[in-house]
N, C-alpha and C positions, 0 to 999 in steps of 0.2 A: 374516935376524934382524939383519943386523949394524947392519938400522935401526931398533932396538929406543927406543921413547923413552921406554919404562919407566928410574926413573931416584926408586929407592927415598929417600925422607928418612928419618936414623937420628932415631929417636923415646930420648930422654933421659924414662922415666918419671918420676923424680922433680924433674928438674927443673919437666917438664909441671905434680907433685900441686903442689908450691910454689910455683908460680905460679900456680893453681886456687884454693890457700886464700887466696889473697891477693881474691877476689873475695866481695862480700858473700853471706853465706848456702849458699858453697859450705863450709866449715868445720865447719858445727853439722848438713847433709846430711851432708855425709861420715863424723862420728863417729856418727849417729844408727845408719851401715849399718855399722857395724865389726863387732857383735856377731855380726850376719848372714853377712855376710862372710865372719868365721871362722871361723863351724861350719862354711859351705858349703867352703872350703880344708879342712878339716879331712876332710869326710864324700868330699870328693875325692881327698885325698894315704891314706886307707886304700883307698878303689877304688884308686890307681896302684899304690900298694905291694903289693896282694893282686894287679898282671896280671888284672886283672879288667876287661871288659867292662861295659857297662849292661845289656847283653839276658844273661850270665854272672852277675851280681847277682839280677837280675831274678829268673832261674831260683833260689836259689839262696835269694831271699826266697818263693818259691809264686808271683810277682804276673808283671806283662809288664815289658814294657823303657818303654816309655813312663810308667806309673808311677812306676819309678826317674829317667826323666829330670824327670818333674813335681816327683818329690820334691827333687830336687839342686835343683830352678829354687825349689818350694818356698820355699826360705830366703834367699828375694831380696824376698817377696812374705807381707804381716804378714799377710793376710787367709788362705791356707790353709798354714797355721803345723801343721808333720807331729807326729805322736801320738810320746807319748814309747816306745811297743812297737816304732811304726818303723823312730823310730830306732833303737834296740837290732836291730831283724832285722838290718836294714842295716851294723849295725859285724858282726854275725855272720856275716854271706856274705861277711861284705870278712876275716872270722878274726879281729877284733876285739874287742872288750870296750867299751860302751859306758860312759864315767866324764864324769859335768858336775862344773864345779868351779863356783866364785865367788870371782871376788879382791878 
């Protein structure tokens, strides 16, 4: 293994994002997805804080792991938005309360 050619390149996310923002249309596309990614981040944070897997959340919600996976992915897809009731079930399964704010 001493001759392993693998040499990872460090990634500076901020620098890459700053550079991408200068590309035509990128900033508008990024901002259009900001709310979806923020919501997804909150779901994943709640599940992580609860120390739960998708399978454990699914069991608490009375559904399947694949349904939870689709739910988490649906926030990045405007064609499959989850219902308020589903988001509430997910929050409760993670020991949280669903709160929606507009700023």
